[in-house]
Phi, psi and omega in degrees: 000103185234359179233159178296323179299320178294321177297314181298319179296319178297319178299318184291326188258350186293144172262104184278085185267001177289355181303329179294329175283321187282325190303315179297324180288317178300319180296316180297316181292328176290321181287328183229071182286344187275170180231071182238334181247112184299335179292318179288319178298321176301316179300316180295315180299314182297317180297313180296313183298316185280320180292325184252015172049050184276348172061035176302328186286349186296120174084000182223124179290135180055039186299320183296318179291318178300320180291321177300312178299320182294319179298322180289309183298322182284348180064050186295345179300332179298328178275332182275331186304319180300334179293339183291346178280352183245139176245004178213156172283115178224170177300325181289330182281337188302316180302317178293321178296314183293324178295315180297314181297316180299323179294315178297318179300317181294316180294318180295323178296317179295325185279326187243346182080009182234151173273119189238058179303319183293308180303315183296326176294319181293320179297315178297323185296333180275345172268331182223070192297335180257002182245328186247105179292152171286150181218130165202184186298323180294308180300319180299312183291323177299312180295322182291336178283343180279150182284072180255161180296140176289121180291353180080177182294134179232124178246105180195159178301334181243044187299320182294320179294319178301313180298320180297318180296324175300317180292318180298319179297323177294322177294322176299316179295324177294320177297316178299317181296335181272359178108001175277104190294322187224077183303138181264119184294324178297317177296318178300315177304316183298318179296318179292328178285335185234061187298336179262005181072029181275112181292137176087355180291137178223000000 
């Protein structure tokens, strides 16, 4: 998949069957969007981390629990709340998205000693499924192979995620221009994660 036309065709024909994996996590995050009870936050972190192989636990004992406690103590809802005003990824939503993601990355780094841009994007995506794209090395490289505008130099703790979101927004605009009235970010994520159409790839 090396052209925008190929991406659009893949988006149109893909069978997004990960919904069975995603629905329980989406439901939990919708029912408990806040970060006040570390037990509930631990459940959300564990589900996202394990289902999406984000490897938060690497190198840190009890990393998921430590991160849950850290999200509560740090009051991350203050950074996430502005995102609730957006129901889609748009140019206007990006500043709030980047602030929220950077805050999660910073708290996670203090709690686990690791930079977890990928996990934090996945965690956000289940709280804001149409506003926060998923990010990891596969999705990043798939998007970078497409002829998209260069986002230019970005200096921030979450620079790779910011650049990826710029590319995703351009893909959303391309889908709209092709006649897809309401592009689904989850489906778009799936296409970027599975550029060869390999079912079950994560």
